[in-house]
C-alpha positions in Angstrom: -3.0 -29.7 15.6 -1.7 -26.2 14.9 2.0 -25.8 14.1 4.2 -23.1 12.7 6.9 -23.5 10.0 9.3 -20.6 9.7 10.8 -19.8 6.3 14.0 -17.7 6.1 15.0 -17.7 2.4 13.5 -17.3 -1.1 14.3 -20.8 -2.3 12.4 -22.5 0.6 9.6 -20.0 0.3 9.1 -20.9 -3.4 7.8 -24.3 -2.2 4.8 -22.4 -0.6 3.9 -20.4 -3.7 0.8 -22.5 -4.5 -0.4 -22.5 -0.8 0.2 -18.7 -0.7 -1.8 -18.2 -3.9 -4.6 -20.3 -2.6 -4.8 -18.5 0.8 -4.7 -15.2 -1.0 -8.1 -15.9 -2.6 -9.6 -15.9 0.9 -7.7 -13.0 2.4 -10.0 -10.3 3.7 -9.4 -6.9 2.0 -6.6 -8.3 0.0 -4.5 -6.2 -2.4 -1.6 -6.8 -4.8 0.8 -6.2 -1.9 -0.5 -9.3 -0.2 0.3 -11.5 -3.3 3.2 -14.0 -3.4 4.5 -12.3 -6.5 4.8 -8.9 -4.9 6.5 -10.3 -1.8 8.9 -12.3 -3.9 9.8 -9.3 -6.1 10.2 -7.1 -3.0 12.5 -9.6 -1.3 14.6 -10.0 -4.4 15.2 -6.2 -4.3 15.5 -5.9 -0.5 18.7 -4.8 1.0 21.2 -7.1 2.7 20.2 -5.5 6.1 16.9 -7.5 6.1 16.2 -11.0 7.3 13.1 -13.0 6.2 10.9 -14.5 8.8 7.8 -15.8 7.1 5.6 -17.9 9.4 3.4 -20.6 7.8 0.6 -21.7 10.1 -0.5 -25.3 9.5 -3.3 -27.4 10.7 -2.5 -31.2 10.5 0.1 -30.3 7.9 -2.1 -28.1 5.7 -1.3 -24.3 5.5 -4.2 -22.3 6.9 -2.4 -18.9 7.1 0.8 -17.1 6.4 2.3 -14.2 8.3 5.1 -12.4 6.3 7.6 -10.8 8.6 11.1 -9.5 8.3 13.8 -8.1 10.5 15.1 -4.7 9.3 17.9 -2.6 10.8 16.4 0.9 11.2 18.3 4.0 12.3 17.2 5.8 15.5 19.0 8.2 17.8 20.3 5.3 19.8 21.8 3.8 16.6 20.7 0.8 14.6 17.7 -1.1 15.9 16.7 -4.5 14.7 12.9 -4.2 14.1 10.7 -7.3 13.5 7.9 -6.0 11.3 5.9 -6.4 8.1 7.8 -6.2 4.8 5.6 -3.5 3.4 8.1 -0.6 3.8 5.3 2.0 3.3 4.4 0.9 -0.2 0.7 0.6 0.7 -1.7 1.5 3.5 -2.8 -1.8 5.0 -1.1 -5.1 5.6 -1.7 -8.3 7.5 -1.8 -12.1 7.5 -2.5 -14.1 4.3 -5.6 -16.4 4.4 -9.2 -16.5 5.6 -8.3 -17.1 9.3 -6.4 -14.0 10.4 -7.2 -14.6 14.1 -5.8 -18.1 14.2 -2.8 -17.2 12.1 -1.9 -14.2 14.3 -2.3 -16.1 17.5 -0.2 -19.1 16.4 2.4 -16.7 14.9 2.7 -14.7 18.1 3.1 -17.8 20.2 5.8 -19.0 17.9 7.7 -15.8 18.2 7.4 -15.9 22.0 8.9 -19.4 22.0 11.8 -18.9 19.6 15.1 -17.1 20.4 14.9 -13.4 20.0 17.1 -12.0 17.2 15.4 -8.6 17.2 15.3 -5.6 19.5 11.7 -4.3 18.9 8.6 -5.9 17.4 6.4 -3.5 15.6 3.4 -4.3 13.3 2.7 -1.2 11.2 -0.1 -0.6 8.6 -2.6 -2.3 10.9 -6.3 -1.5 10.2 -8.6 0.0 12.7 -9.9 -2.5 15.3 -13.4 -2.2 13.9 -12.2 -3.5 10.5 -10.4 -6.7 11.6 -11.8 -7.0 15.1 -8.5 -6.0 16.7 -7.0 -9.5 15.9 -3.3 -8.4 15.8 -3.5 -6.6 19.1 -5.4 -9.4 20.8 -3.0 -12.0 19.6 0.0 -9.9 20.8 -1.7 -9.4 24.2 -2.4 -13.1 24.6 1.3 -13.9 23.8 2.4 -11.1 26.3 4.0 -9.2 23.4 2.1 -5.9 23.4 3.4 -2.6 24.7 1.3 0.2 23.0 -0.8 1.2 20.1 -0.3 4.5 18.2 -1.6 6.1 15.0 0.9 5.5 12.2 -0.7 7.0 9.1 -3.9 8.7 8.0 -5.1 7.8 4.5 -7.6 9.6 2.3 -10.4 7.4 0.9 -13.1 7.8 -1.7 -16.1 5.6 -1.1 -17.6 5.1 -4.5 -21.4 5.4 -5.0 -23.4 3.8 -7.8 -22.9 6.8 -10.1 -20.6 9.7 -10.6 -23.5 12.1 -10.4 -24.1 10.9 -6.8 -20.5 11.4 -6.0 -20.6 15.0 -7.3 -23.8 15.7 -5.5 -22.0 15.1 -2.2 -19.1 17.4 -2.9 -18.8 21.1 -2.4 -20.1 23.7 -4.9 -16.5 24.7 -5.7 -15.6 21.1 -6.7 -18.7 20.8 -8.9 -17.9 24.0 -10.6 -14.3 22.9 -11.2 -15.5 19.7 -12.7 -17.9 21.4 -15.1 -15.3 24.0 -16.1 -12.7 21.3 -16.9 -15.1 19.1 -18.7 -16.2 21.9 -21.0 -12.6 23.2 -21.7 -11.0 19.7 -22.2 -13.6 17.1 -23.2 -16.4 19.0 -24.9 -13.8 20.8 -26.9 -12.3 17.5 -28.0 -8.9 18.4 -26.7 -8.6 15.7 -24.1 -8.7 11.9 -24.2 -8.9 9.7 -21.1 -7.4 6.2 -21.2 -7.6 3.5 -18.5 -5.9 0.2 -18.8 -6.8 -2.8 -16.7 -5.7 -6.1 -18.2 -7.5 -9.3 -17.4 -5.1 -11.9 -15.8 -2.8 -13.9 -18.0 -4.7 -17.0 -17.0 -7.6 -15.6 -19.0 -5.4 -14.8 -22.0 -4.4 -11.2 -21.3 -1.9 -9.9 -18.8 -0.7 -7.2 -21.3 1.3 -4.6 -19.3 0.9 -2.0 -22.2 4.4 -0.7 -21.9 3.6 2.2 -24.2 1.1 3.5 -21.6 3.5 2.9 -18.8 6.3 4.7 -20.7 3.9 7.7 -21.0 3.5 7.7 -17.2 7.2 7.9 -16.9 7.3 10.7 -19.4 4.8 12.7 -17.4 6.6 12.0 -14.1 9.9 13.4 -15.7 8.0 16.6 -16.7 6.4 17.0 -13.3 7.7 18.3 -10.0 8.8 14.8 -9.1 11.8 15.0 -11.4 13.3 17.6 -9.1 13.0 15.5 -6.0 16.4 14.0 -5.2 15.4 11.6 -2.4 12.0 10.4 -3.6 10.8 7.1 -4.8 8.4 7.9 -7.7 8.3 5.7 -10.8 11.3 7.4 -12.5 13.7 7.6 -9.5 16.6 5.3 -10.2 16.7 3.4 -6.9 13.1 2.1 -7.5 12.5 2.5 -11.2 13.4 -1.1 -12.1 11.4 -2.4 -9.1 8.3 -0.4 -10.3 8.6 -1.9 -13.8 9.1 -5.4 -12.5 6.0 -5.2 -10.2 4.0 -3.6 -13.0 4.6 -6.6 -15.2 3.6 -8.9 -12.3 0.5 -6.9 -11.5 -0.5 -7.0 -15.2 0.0 -10.8 -15.2 -2.3 -11.1 -12.2 -4.9 -8.7 -13.7 -4.3 -6.2 -10.9 -2.5 -3.4 -12.8 -4.4 -0.1 -13.1 -3.2 2.8 -15.3 -5.2 6.0 -16.0 -3.8 8.6 -18.4 -5.0 11.9 -19.7 -3.8 13.1 -23.1 -4.3 16.8 -24.1 -3.8 17.8 -27.7 -2.3 14.4 -28.3 0.4 14.8 -25.5 0.6 12.8 -22.3 -0.6 15.3 -19.7 -1.4 13.4 -16.4 -1.3 9.9 -15.0 -2.6 8.0 -12.0 -0.8 4.7 -11.4 -1.8 1.9 -9.0 -3.3 -1.5 -8.5 -6.8 -2.9 -8.1 -8.2 -6.0 -6.4 -11.9 -6.9 -5.8 -13.2 -3.4 -6.3 -10.5 -1.7 -4.1 -8.1 0.7 -6.0 -4.7 1.5 -4.5 -3.6 4.8 -6.1 0.1 4.6 -5.7 1.6 7.4 -7.8 0.3 10.4 -9.7 1.7 13.4 -11.6 1.0 15.9 -14.4 2.9 17.9 -16.9 2.2 21.6 -16.1 3.1 22.6 -19.7 0.0 20.9 -21.0 -2.4 23.3 -19.3 -4.1 24.2 -16.1 -6.2 21.7 -14.2 -5.1 18.6 -16.1 -4.3 16.7 -12.9 -7.7 17.4 -11.5 -9.4 16.5 -14.8 -7.7 13.1 -14.7 -8.9 12.5 -11.1 -12.5 13.3 -12.0 -12.4 11.0 -15.0 -10.8 8.2 -13.0 -13.4 8.4 -10.3 -16.2 8.5 -12.9 -14.7 5.5 -14.6 -14.4 3.6 -11.3 -18.1 4.3 -10.6 -19.0 2.8 -14.0 -16.8 -0.2 -13.4 -18.4 -0.9 -10.0 -15.4 -0.2 -7.9 -16.1 0.3 -4.2 -13.1 2.3 -2.9 -10.2 4.3 -4.0 -7.3 4.7 -1.5 -5.3 7.9 -2.3 -2.8 7.1 0.5 -1.4 9.2 3.3 -0.7 12.9 3.0 -2.6 16.1 2.6 -2.2 17.0 -1.1 -4.9 19.2 -2.4 -6.7 16.6 -4.6 -6.9 14.3 -1.6 -8.6 16.8 0.6 -11.1 17.9 -2.1 -12.1 14.5 -3.4 -11.9 12.2 -0.4 -15.1 11.1 1.3 -13.4 10.2 4.6 -10.1 9.5 6.2 -9.0 6.4 8.1 -6.1 5.8 10.5 -3.8 2.9 10.4 -1.9 1.9 13.5 1.4 0.6 14.7 1.4 -2.0 17.5 4.7 -2.1 19.4 6.4 -4.5 21.7 9.5 -3.4 23.5 11.1 -6.1 25.6 12.3 -4.9 29.0 15.7 -6.5 28.5 16.3 -4.7 25.2 17.8 -1.3 26.0 17.6 -0.1 22.4 13.9 -0.7 22.1 13.3 0.8 25.6 15.3 3.9 24.4 13.1 4.2 21.3 10.0 3.9 23.5 11.2 6.6 25.9 12.1 8.9 23.0 8.6 8.5 21.5 7.1 9.1 24.9 9.0 12.4 25.3 8.1 13.5 21.8 4.4 12.8 22.4 4.2 14.4 25.8 6.5 17.4 25.4 5.6 18.4 21.8 2.4 18.8 19.9 1.2 15.5 18.5 3.0 14.9 15.2 1.4 13.8 12.0 2.2 10.2 11.0 5.2 10.1 8.7 5.9 7.9 5.7 8.8 7.6 3.2 6.2 6.8 0.6 5.9 9.4 -2.2 2.2 8.6 -2.3 -0.3 9.5 -5.0 
């Protein structure tokens, strides 16, 4: 018999840590952001304007899936709107239920939400993969529960599908990219000026989990010397509102064996960094930066070395995140859209006002690019 247990606080959720960790192992396309440790750290740092609604789906008393949700108060033209959504907050590209049975988990969770009193104005699942990736399970579950209004593109991310060798990767890039790589390799590596360092600790359960704070501190040093230091409303690794959160999650990722730091040193100085997480051959490139005083092309040189190293390690994919920065356009092999699935109850004037505003924007203006508050890599 399928039943749903709803969890609304950290203390109660801690009792499900082992079940969450067990289900994580079978989660399709899992990342560090699907882990219990990341969610717990996120919730500890979440603002008071959020309410936890984690739905644990059980079969005969055994958890078979978990759907992490939260209610956030978001500002629209009509004022504050209570939005029931995933707790990702644009930290990553994709999100979804935890466990090997996403279809069953989604359907049971949607039926639970349909039965329980509504303490939200709008239900919106963001960061949903293309239907071809997960078979459209979230949208189908919402339709069956009569909780579906529309589907829209939310973000477009840049992906690098990694072949068996770096030579194969370069062979499929433009002549300009190949020339750039050869020029940077000669000027930086053949001359002995540059050193590439990548740190991926094994899990603490295997006797490692070393965060290498010396390398992480070098990433912060580079970020402070880059353009990021002049951005007042960003959320890069050195911005005060999120700096402690980044350091906390870095320690957790290292403990789980999911931390991924790439650095380039030029003439002994920290010159460029690429920070993110990895899981099962999938690299999430979260933040990047370079110190322009260390020379031209150091950021591009780091990217080439990181891709080459990933090919050698057997990685399958690098996700550079949304946005159209130059290195993403030149190095990506494809783009992929993520979607938002929205339900706006007819008796909620706030959600209907948001829906109407979006309709006007889409029909009377040129189609906008998906937006994000993520200062992505």
